[in-house]
N, CA, C, O and the ligand as a Tripos MOL2 file, in Angstrom:
@<TRIPOS>MOLECULE
protein
  233   231    59     0     0
PROTEIN
NO_CHARGES

@<TRIPOS>ATOM
      1 N           0.8090   -1.2480    0.0010 N.3       1 MET1
      2 CA         -0.0300   -0.0310   -0.0400 C.3       1 MET1
      3 C           0.8350    1.2590   -0.0040 C.2       1 MET1
      4 O           1.7540    1.3850    0.8060 O.2       1 MET1
      5 N           0.5030    2.2180   -0.9200 N.am      2 GLN2
      6 CA          1.3350    3.3950   -0.9990 C.3       2 GLN2
      7 C           0.5190    4.6520   -0.8890 C.2       2 GLN2
      8 O          -0.6470    4.6880   -1.2820 O.2       2 GLN2
      9 N           1.1660    5.7400   -0.3260 N.am      3 CYS3
     10 CA          0.4380    6.9690   -0.1880 C.3       3 CYS3
     11 C           0.3930    7.5680   -1.5910 C.2       3 CYS3
     12 O           1.3830    7.5320   -2.3220 O.2       3 CYS3
     13 N          -0.7760    8.1270   -1.9630 N.am      4 ILE4
     14 CA         -1.0050    8.5610   -3.3110 C.3       4 ILE4
     15 C          -0.2620    9.9360   -3.5150 C.2       4 ILE4
     16 O          -0.0680   10.3600   -4.6540 O.2       4 ILE4
     17 N           0.1170   10.5660   -2.4930 N.am      5 LEU5
     18 CA          0.8460   11.8530   -2.6680 C.3       5 LEU5
     19 C           2.3850   11.6510   -2.6300 C.2       5 LEU5
     20 O           3.0320   12.1740   -3.5370 O.2       5 LEU5
     21 N           2.9840   11.0030   -1.7490 N.am      6 CYS6
     22 CA          4.4220   10.8160   -1.6940 C.3       6 CYS6
     23 C           4.8650    9.5910   -2.0780 C.2       6 CYS6
     24 O           6.0800    9.4390   -2.2020 O.2       6 CYS6
     25 N           4.0210    8.5570   -2.3220 N.am      7 GLN7
     26 CA          4.3110    7.2110   -2.7400 C.3       7 GLN7
     27 C           5.1810    6.4670   -1.8130 C.2       7 GLN7
     28 O           5.9000    5.5660   -2.2430 O.2       7 GLN7
     29 N           5.1580    6.8060   -0.5040 N.am      8 CYS8
     30 CA          5.8650    6.1920    0.4310 C.3       8 CYS8
     31 C           5.0290    4.8900    0.7460 C.2       8 CYS8
     32 O           3.8060    4.8230    0.6170 O.2       8 CYS8
     33 N           5.8840    3.8160    1.1950 N.am      9 ASP9
     34 CA          5.2060    2.6230    1.7480 C.3       9 ASP9
     35 C           4.6510    2.8000    3.0510 C.2       9 ASP9
     36 O           5.3630    3.1990    3.9730 O.2       9 ASP9
     37 N           3.4630    2.5420    3.2060 N.am     10 MET10
     38 CA          2.8860    2.7100    4.5800 C.3      10 MET10
     39 C           2.8440    1.2780    5.2050 C.2      10 MET10
     40 O           2.3240    0.3170    4.6380 O.2      10 MET10
     41 N           3.4120    1.2360    6.3670 N.am     11 VAL11
     42 CA          3.5630    0.0190    7.0570 C.3      11 VAL11
     43 C           2.3310   -0.1490    8.0290 C.2      11 VAL11
     44 O           1.8270   -1.2520    8.2420 O.2      11 VAL11
     45 N           1.9130    0.9390    8.5620 N.am     12 ASN12
     46 CA          0.8810    0.8280    9.5440 C.3      12 ASN12
     47 C          -0.5200    1.2780    8.8120 C.2      12 ASN12
     48 O          -0.8210    2.4600    8.6520 O.2      12 ASN12
     49 N          -1.2400    0.3010    8.4390 N.am     13 ASP13
     50 CA         -2.5910    0.6260    7.7100 C.3      13 ASP13
     51 C          -3.4420    1.3680    8.5120 C.2      13 ASP13
     52 O          -4.1570    2.2240    7.9910 O.2      13 ASP13
     53 N          -3.4710    1.1490    9.7900 N.am     14 GLU14
     54 CA         -4.4280    1.7400   10.6510 C.3      14 GLU14
     55 C          -4.3680    3.2660   10.7130 C.2      14 GLU14
     56 O          -5.3480    3.9690   10.9570 O.2      14 GLU14
     57 N          -3.0660    3.7430   10.4570 N.am     15 GLN15
     58 CA         -2.9060    5.2020   10.6900 C.3      15 GLN15
     59 C          -3.1770    5.8820    9.1790 C.2      15 GLN15
     60 O          -3.1840    7.1090    9.0730 O.2      15 GLN15
     61 N          -3.3580    5.1780    8.2340 N.am     16 ALA16
     62 CA         -3.5060    5.8120    6.9380 C.3      16 ALA16
     63 C          -4.9420    6.3190    6.7270 C.2      16 ALA16
     64 O          -5.9410    5.6770    7.0530 O.2      16 ALA16
     65 N          -4.9480    7.5330    6.1490 N.am     17 LEU17
     66 CA         -6.2400    8.1640    5.8320 C.3      17 LEU17
     67 C          -6.7350    7.5120    4.6090 C.2      17 LEU17
     68 O          -6.0130    7.3600    3.6240 O.2      17 LEU17
     69 N          -7.9240    7.1390    4.6610 N.am     18 LEU18
     70 CA         -8.6140    6.6560    3.4220 C.3      18 LEU18
     71 C          -9.6570    7.5480    2.9020 C.2      18 LEU18
     72 O         -10.6400    7.9160    3.5440 O.2      18 LEU18
     73 N          -9.3600    7.8840    1.6320 N.am     19 VAL19
     74 CA        -10.3030    8.8110    0.9160 C.3      19 VAL19
     75 C         -10.5710    8.2650   -0.3390 C.2      19 VAL19
     76 O          -9.6770    8.1760   -1.1810 O.2      19 VAL19
     77 N         -11.8250    7.8530   -0.5720 N.am     20 LYS20
     78 CA        -12.3610    7.4640   -1.7950 C.3      20 LYS20
     79 C         -11.5520    6.2380   -2.2740 C.2      20 LYS20
     80 O         -11.3560    6.1100   -3.4830 O.2      20 LYS20
     81 N         -11.0930    5.3720   -1.4430 N.am     21 GLY21
     82 CA        -10.3400    4.1870   -1.7560 C.3      21 GLY21
     83 C          -8.8680    4.4930   -1.9950 C.2      21 GLY21
     84 O          -8.1170    3.5790   -2.3360 O.2      21 GLY21
     85 N          -8.3930    5.8090   -1.8230 N.am     22 HIS22
     86 CA         -6.9940    6.0390   -1.9070 C.3      22 HIS22
     87 C          -6.4360    6.3290   -0.5100 C.2      22 HIS22
     88 O          -7.1240    6.8370    0.3760 O.2      22 HIS22
     89 N          -5.1990    5.9930   -0.3670 N.am     23 HIS23
     90 CA         -4.5300    6.1720    0.9040 C.3      23 HIS23
     91 C          -3.7090    7.2940    1.0160 C.2      23 HIS23
     92 O          -2.9850    7.5560    0.0550 O.2      23 HIS23
     93 N          -3.6810    8.0530    2.0670 N.am     24 ILE24
     94 CA         -2.8170    9.1240    2.3500 C.3      24 ILE24
     95 C          -2.2060    8.9090    3.7390 C.2      24 ILE24
     96 O          -2.8870    8.6660    4.7360 O.2      24 ILE24
     97 N          -0.8190    9.0200    3.7300 N.am     25 CYS25
     98 CA         -0.0530    8.6450    5.0020 C.3      25 CYS25
     99 C          -0.2560    9.8910    5.8730 C.2      25 CYS25
    100 O          -0.6290   10.9760    5.4270 O.2      25 CYS25
    101 N           0.0240    9.6340    7.1490 N.am     26 THR26
    102 CA         -0.1060   10.6020    8.2790 C.3      26 THR26
    103 C           0.6490   11.7930    8.0130 C.2      26 THR26
    104 O           0.1830   12.8830    8.3430 O.2      26 THR26
    105 N           1.8640   11.6910    7.3990 N.am     27 SER27
    106 CA          2.7480   12.8290    7.1970 C.3      27 SER27
    107 C           1.9780   13.6800    6.2110 C.2      27 SER27
    108 O           1.8560   14.8790    6.4640 O.2      27 SER27
    109 N           1.4410   13.1680    5.1010 N.am     28 CYS28
    110 CA          0.8680   14.0350    4.0490 C.3      28 CYS28
    111 C          -0.3810   14.7310    4.7020 C.2      28 CYS28
    112 O          -0.6470   15.9230    4.5470 O.2      28 CYS28
    113 N          -1.0820   13.8830    5.4170 N.am     29 GLU29
    114 CA         -2.2340   14.3890    6.0170 C.3      29 GLU29
    115 C          -2.0020   15.6020    7.0010 C.2      29 GLU29
    116 O          -2.7810   16.5490    7.1030 O.2      29 GLU29
    117 N          -0.8820   15.4580    7.6810 N.am     30 ALA30
    118 CA         -0.4890   16.5270    8.6210 C.3      30 ALA30
    119 C          -0.1600   17.8150    7.8540 C.2      30 ALA30
    120 O          -0.4840   18.9410    8.2320 O.2      30 ALA30
    121 N           0.4910   17.5360    6.7810 N.am     31 ARG31
    122 CA          0.9890   18.6900    5.8590 C.3      31 ARG31
    123 C          -0.2020   19.4180    5.2610 C.2      31 ARG31
    124 O          -0.1770   20.6440    5.1500 O.2      31 ARG31
    125 N          -1.2830   18.6640    4.8580 N.am     32 ILE32
    126 CA         -2.4090   19.1770    4.1590 C.3      32 ILE32
    127 C          -3.1270   20.0640    5.3300 C.2      32 ILE32
    128 O          -3.4710   21.2300    5.1320 O.2      32 ILE32
    129 N          -3.2920   19.4660    6.4200 N.am     33 VAL33
    130 CA         -3.9730   20.2200    7.5420 C.3      33 VAL33
    131 C          -3.3280   21.5590    7.8440 C.2      33 VAL33
    132 O          -4.0060   22.5510    8.1090 O.2      33 VAL33
    133 N          -2.0470   21.5660    7.8010 N.am     34 ARG34
    134 CA         -1.2480   22.8040    8.0880 C.3      34 ARG34
    135 C          -1.2100   23.7390    6.9520 C.2      34 ARG34
    136 O          -0.8920   24.9050    7.1860 O.2      34 ARG34
    137 N          -1.5020   23.3690    5.7220 N.am     35 LEU35
    138 CA         -1.1620   24.2040    4.5280 C.3      35 LEU35
    139 C          -2.1290   25.3900    4.5680 C.2      35 LEU35
    140 O          -3.2770   25.2540    4.9890 O.2      35 LEU35
    141 N          -1.6570   26.5310    4.1330 N.am     36 HIS36
    142 CA         -2.4930   27.7200    3.8960 C.3      36 HIS36
    143 C          -2.5470   27.9010    2.3590 C.2      36 HIS36
    144 O          -1.6830   27.4800    1.5900 O.2      36 HIS36
    145 N          -3.5820   28.5290    2.0280 N.am     37 THR37
    146 CA         -3.9310   28.6430    0.5680 C.3      37 THR37
    147 C          -2.8970   29.4150   -0.1670 C.2      37 THR37
    148 O          -2.8160   29.2900   -1.3890 O.2      37 THR37
    149 N          -2.0460   30.2600    0.5330 N.am     38 ASP38
    150 CA         -0.9820   30.9480   -0.2040 C.3      38 ASP38
    151 C           0.3460   30.2640   -0.0840 C.2      38 ASP38
    152 O           1.3680   30.7880   -0.5260 O.2      38 ASP38
    153 N           0.3390   29.1040    0.5080 N.am     39 ALA39
    154 CA          1.6660   28.4010    0.6140 C.3      39 ALA39
    155 C           2.0080   27.7810   -0.7920 C.2      39 ALA39
    156 O           1.1010   27.3270   -1.4910 O.2      39 ALA39
    157 N           3.2710   27.7650   -1.1880 N.am     40 PRO40
    158 CA          3.7570   27.2420   -2.4030 C.3      40 PRO40
    159 C           3.3890   25.8440   -2.6480 C.2      40 PRO40
    160 O           3.1960   25.4250   -3.7890 O.2      40 PRO40
    161 N           3.2830   25.0740   -1.5460 N.am     41 GLU41
    162 CA          2.9110   23.5950   -1.5770 C.3      41 GLU41
    163 C           1.5040   23.4230   -1.7970 C.2      41 GLU41
    164 O           1.1330   22.3450   -2.2610 O.2      41 GLU41
    165 N           0.6500   24.3280   -1.5330 N.am     42 TYR42
    166 CA         -0.7960   24.1590   -1.5020 C.3      42 TYR42
    167 C          -1.2600   23.6140   -2.9380 C.2      42 TYR42
    168 O          -1.9720   22.6170   -3.0600 O.2      42 TYR42
    169 N          -0.8010   24.3420   -3.9620 N.am     43 ASP43
    170 CA         -1.2350   23.9130   -5.2390 C.3      43 ASP43
    171 C          -0.7840   22.5190   -5.6550 C.2      43 ASP43
    172 O          -1.4590   21.8650   -6.4500 O.2      43 ASP43
    173 N           0.3350   22.0610   -5.1360 N.am     44 HIS44
    174 CA          0.7940   20.7420   -5.3920 C.3      44 HIS44
    175 C          -0.1030   19.7850   -4.6960 C.2      44 HIS44
    176 O          -0.5030   18.7610   -5.2510 O.2      44 HIS44
    177 N          -0.4200   20.1140   -3.4860 N.am     45 TYR45
    178 CA         -1.2620   19.0830   -2.8230 C.3      45 TYR45
    179 C          -2.7020   19.1060   -3.2510 C.2      45 TYR45
    180 O          -3.3840   18.0810   -3.2700 O.2      45 TYR45
    181 N          -3.1590   20.3050   -3.5980 N.am     46 LYS46
    182 CA         -4.4900   20.4450   -4.0190 C.3      46 LYS46
    183 C          -4.7200   19.7380   -5.3740 C.2      46 LYS46
    184 O          -5.7780   19.1540   -5.6080 O.2      46 LYS46
    185 N          -3.6550   19.8080   -6.3010 N.am     47 ASN47
    186 CA         -3.8480   19.1770   -7.5150 C.3      47 ASN47
    187 C          -3.8270   17.6470   -7.3460 C.2      47 ASN47
    188 O          -4.5490   16.8940   -8.0000 O.2      47 ASN47
    189 N          -3.0020   17.2760   -6.4770 N.am     48 GLY48
    190 CA         -2.7300   15.8990   -6.2060 C.3      48 GLY48
    191 C          -3.9290   15.1930   -5.5520 C.2      48 GLY48
    192 O          -4.0840   13.9720   -5.6000 O.2      48 GLY48
    193 N          -4.7700   16.0500   -4.9340 N.am     49 LEU49
    194 CA         -5.8410   15.4570   -4.0520 C.3      49 LEU49
    195 C          -7.2690   15.8110   -4.6670 C.2      49 LEU49
    196 O          -8.2880   15.2600   -4.2510 O.2      49 LEU49
    197 N          -7.2770   16.7120   -5.6280 N.am     50 LYS50
    198 CA         -8.5860   17.3270   -6.0080 C.3      50 LYS50
    199 C          -9.6340   16.3460   -6.4910 C.2      50 LYS50
    200 O         -10.8440   16.5520   -6.4020 O.2      50 LYS50
    201 N          -9.0800   15.2710   -7.0050 N.am     51 LYS51
    202 CA        -10.0660   14.1630   -7.5270 C.3      51 LYS51
    203 C         -10.5650   13.2630   -6.3740 C.2      51 LYS51
    204 O         -11.5610   12.5520   -6.5070 O.2      51 LYS51
    205 N          -9.8570   13.3180   -5.2660 N.am     52 VAL52
    206 CA        -10.3380   12.4130   -4.1760 C.3      52 VAL52
    207 C         -10.6800   13.0960   -3.0220 C.2      52 VAL52
    208 O         -11.6780   12.7620   -2.3840 O.2      52 VAL52
    209 N          -9.8700   14.1410   -2.6300 N.am     53 TRP53
    210 CA        -10.0660   14.8400   -1.3410 C.3      53 TRP53
    211 C         -11.2810   15.6430   -1.3730 C.2      53 TRP53
    212 O         -12.1860   15.4730   -0.5560 O.2      53 TRP53
    213 N         -11.3200   16.5520   -2.3390 N.am     54 TRP54
    214 CA        -12.3220   17.5820   -2.4470 C.3      54 TRP54
    215 C         -13.6900   16.9020   -2.7110 C.2      54 TRP54
    216 O         -14.7230   17.2830   -2.1620 O.2      54 TRP54
    217 N         -13.6320   15.8780   -3.5800 N.am     55 CYS55
    218 CA        -14.8330   15.1260   -3.8440 C.3      55 CYS55
    219 C         -15.4060   14.3830   -2.5610 C.2      55 CYS55
    220 O         -16.6110   14.2640   -2.3420 O.2      55 CYS55
    221 N         -14.4190   13.9100   -1.7610 N.am     56 ALA56
    222 CA        -14.8530   13.2340   -0.5680 C.3      56 ALA56
    223 C         -15.5070   14.1930    0.4500 C.2      56 ALA56
    224 O         -16.3730   13.8010    1.2320 O.2      56 ALA56
    225 N         -15.0730   15.4270    0.4100 N.am     57 LYS57
    226 CA        -15.4910   16.3480    1.3790 C.3      57 LYS57
    227 C         -16.8950   17.0030    1.0010 C.2      57 LYS57
    228 O         -17.5950   17.5400    1.8600 O.2      57 LYS57
    229 N         -17.2740   16.9220   -0.3930 N.am     58 ALA58
    230 CA        -18.4640   17.4940   -0.9010 C.3      58 ALA58
    231 C         -19.6500   16.5500   -0.5320 C.2      58 ALA58
    232 O         -20.7980   16.8390   -0.8700 O.2      58 ALA58
    233 ZN          2.2850   10.5680    2.0390 Zn       59 ZN59
@<TRIPOS>BOND
     1     1     2 1
     2     2     3 1
     3     3     4 2
     4     3     5 am
     5     5     6 1
     6     6     7 1
     7     7     8 2
     8     7     9 am
     9     9    10 1
    10    10    11 1
    11    11    12 2
    12    11    13 am
    13    13    14 1
    14    14    15 1
    15    15    16 2
    16    15    17 am
    17    17    18 1
    18    18    19 1
    19    19    20 2
    20    19    21 am
    21    21    22 1
    22    22    23 1
    23    23    24 2
    24    23    25 am
    25    25    26 1
    26    26    27 1
    27    27    28 2
    28    27    29 am
    29    29    30 1
    30    30    31 1
    31    31    32 2
    32    31    33 am
    33    33    34 1
    34    34    35 1
    35    35    36 2
    36    35    37 am
    37    37    38 1
    38    38    39 1
    39    39    40 2
    40    39    41 am
    41    41    42 1
    42    42    43 1
    43    43    44 2
    44    43    45 am
    45    45    46 1
    46    46    47 1
    47    47    48 2
    48    47    49 am
    49    49    50 1
    50    50    51 1
    51    51    52 2
    52    51    53 am
    53    53    54 1
    54    54    55 1
    55    55    56 2
    56    55    57 am
    57    57    58 1
    58    58    59 1
    59    59    60 2
    60    59    61 am
    61    61    62 1
    62    62    63 1
    63    63    64 2
    64    63    65 am
    65    65    66 1
    66    66    67 1
    67    67    68 2
    68    67    69 am
    69    69    70 1
    70    70    71 1
    71    71    72 2
    72    71    73 am
    73    73    74 1
    74    74    75 1
    75    75    76 2
    76    75    77 am
    77    77    78 1
    78    78    79 1
    79    79    80 2
    80    79    81 am
    81    81    82 1
    82    82    83 1
    83    83    84 2
    84    83    85 am
    85    85    86 1
    86    86    87 1
    87    87    88 2
    88    87    89 am
    89    89    90 1
    90    90    91 1
    91    91    92 2
    92    91    93 am
    93    93    94 1
    94    94    95 1
    95    95    96 2
    96    95    97 am
    97    97    98 1
    98    98    99 1
    99    99   100 2
   100    99   101 am
   101   101   102 1
   102   102   103 1
   103   103   104 2
   104   103   105 am
   105   105   106 1
   106   106   107 1
   107   107   108 2
   108   107   109 am
   109   109   110 1
   110   110   111 1
   111   111   112 2
   112   111   113 am
   113   113   114 1
   114   114   115 1
   115   115   116 2
   116   115   117 am
   117   117   118 1
   118   118   119 1
   119   119   120 2
   120   119   121 am
   121   121   122 1
   122   122   123 1
   123   123   124 2
   124   123   125 am
   125   125   126 1
   126   126   127 1
   127   127   128 2
   128   127   129 am
   129   129   130 1
   130   130   131 1
   131   131   132 2
   132   131   133 am
   133   133   134 1
   134   134   135 1
   135   135   136 2
   136   135   137 am
   137   137   138 1
   138   138   139 1
   139   139   140 2
   140   139   141 am
   141   141   142 1
   142   142   143 1
   143   143   144 2
   144   143   145 am
   145   145   146 1
   146   146   147 1
   147   147   148 2
   148   147   149 am
   149   149   150 1
   150   150   151 1
   151   151   152 2
   152   151   153 am
   153   153   154 1
   154   154   155 1
   155   155   156 2
   156   155   157 am
   157   157   158 1
   158   158   159 1
   159   159   160 2
   160   159   161 am
   161   161   162 1
   162   162   163 1
   163   163   164 2
   164   163   165 am
   165   165   166 1
   166   166   167 1
   167   167   168 2
   168   167   169 am
   169   169   170 1
   170   170   171 1
   171   171   172 2
   172   171   173 am
   173   173   174 1
   174   174   175 1
   175   175   176 2
   176   175   177 am
   177   177   178 1
   178   178   179 1
   179   179   180 2
   180   179   181 am
   181   181   182 1
   182   182   183 1
   183   183   184 2
   184   183   185 am
   185   185   186 1
   186   186   187 1
   187   187   188 2
   188   187   189 am
   189   189   190 1
   190   190   191 1
   191   191   192 2
   192   191   193 am
   193   193   194 1
   194   194   195 1
   195   195   196 2
   196   195   197 am
   197   197   198 1
   198   198   199 1
   199   199   200 2
   200   199   201 am
   201   201   202 1
   202   202   203 1
   203   203   204 2
   204   203   205 am
   205   205   206 1
   206   206   207 1
   207   207   208 2
   208   207   209 am
   209   209   210 1
   210   210   211 1
   211   211   212 2
   212   211   213 am
   213   213   214 1
   214   214   215 1
   215   215   216 2
   216   215   217 am
   217   217   218 1
   218   218   219 1
   219   219   220 2
   220   219   221 am
   221   221   222 1
   222   222   223 1
   223   223   224 2
   224   223   225 am
   225   225   226 1
   226   226   227 1
   227   227   228 2
   228   227   229 am
   229   229   230 1
   230   230   231 1
   231   231   232 2
@<TRIPOS>SUBSTRUCTURE
     1 MET1         2 RESIDUE 1 A MET
     2 GLN2         6 RESIDUE 1 A GLN
     3 CYS3        10 RESIDUE 1 A CYS
     4 ILE4        14 RESIDUE 1 A ILE
     5 LEU5        18 RESIDUE 1 A LEU
     6 CYS6        22 RESIDUE 1 A CYS
     7 GLN7        26 RESIDUE 1 A GLN
     8 CYS8        30 RESIDUE 1 A CYS
     9 ASP9        34 RESIDUE 1 A ASP
    10 MET10       38 RESIDUE 1 A MET
    11 VAL11       42 RESIDUE 1 A VAL
    12 ASN12       46 RESIDUE 1 A ASN
    13 ASP13       50 RESIDUE 1 A ASP
    14 GLU14       54 RESIDUE 1 A GLU
    15 GLN15       58 RESIDUE 1 A GLN
    16 ALA16       62 RESIDUE 1 A ALA
    17 LEU17       66 RESIDUE 1 A LEU
    18 LEU18       70 RESIDUE 1 A LEU
    19 VAL19       74 RESIDUE 1 A VAL
    20 LYS20       78 RESIDUE 1 A LYS
    21 GLY21       82 RESIDUE 1 A GLY
    22 HIS22       86 RESIDUE 1 A HIS
    23 HIS23       90 RESIDUE 1 A HIS
    24 ILE24       94 RESIDUE 1 A ILE
    25 CYS25       98 RESIDUE 1 A CYS
    26 THR26      102 RESIDUE 1 A THR
    27 SER27      106 RESIDUE 1 A SER
    28 CYS28      110 RESIDUE 1 A CYS
    29 GLU29      114 RESIDUE 1 A GLU
    30 ALA30      118 RESIDUE 1 A ALA
    31 ARG31      122 RESIDUE 1 A ARG
    32 ILE32      126 RESIDUE 1 A ILE
    33 VAL33      130 RESIDUE 1 A VAL
    34 ARG34      134 RESIDUE 1 A ARG
    35 LEU35      138 RESIDUE 1 A LEU
    36 HIS36      142 RESIDUE 1 A HIS
    37 THR37      146 RESIDUE 1 A THR
    38 ASP38      150 RESIDUE 1 A ASP
    39 ALA39      154 RESIDUE 1 A ALA
    40 PRO40      158 RESIDUE 1 A PRO
    41 GLU41      162 RESIDUE 1 A GLU
    42 TYR42      166 RESIDUE 1 A TYR
    43 ASP43      170 RESIDUE 1 A ASP
    44 HIS44      174 RESIDUE 1 A HIS
    45 TYR45      178 RESIDUE 1 A TYR
    46 LYS46      182 RESIDUE 1 A LYS
    47 ASN47      186 RESIDUE 1 A ASN
    48 GLY48      190 RESIDUE 1 A GLY
    49 LEU49      194 RESIDUE 1 A LEU
    50 LYS50      198 RESIDUE 1 A LYS
    51 LYS51      202 RESIDUE 1 A LYS
    52 VAL52      206 RESIDUE 1 A VAL
    53 TRP53      210 RESIDUE 1 A TRP
    54 TRP54      214 RESIDUE 1 A TRP
    55 CYS55      218 RESIDUE 1 A CYS
    56 ALA56      222 RESIDUE 1 A ALA
    57 LYS57      226 RESIDUE 1 A LYS
    58 ALA58      230 RESIDUE 1 A ALA
    59 ZN59       233 GROUP 0 **** ****
């Protein structure tokens, strides 16, 4: 099982965030939570997640 954002191998399945069948590791989840809309990383994560994350929230 791999994180869809950083492609890291997640050993602990229980800590993975599951969004629409895609897994996000706790590191990426923490980054997303901390991101501000004006942060350089924001677009990267938003683009990577928009098909799963924002749909899941809607
Ligand atoms: Zn990750």
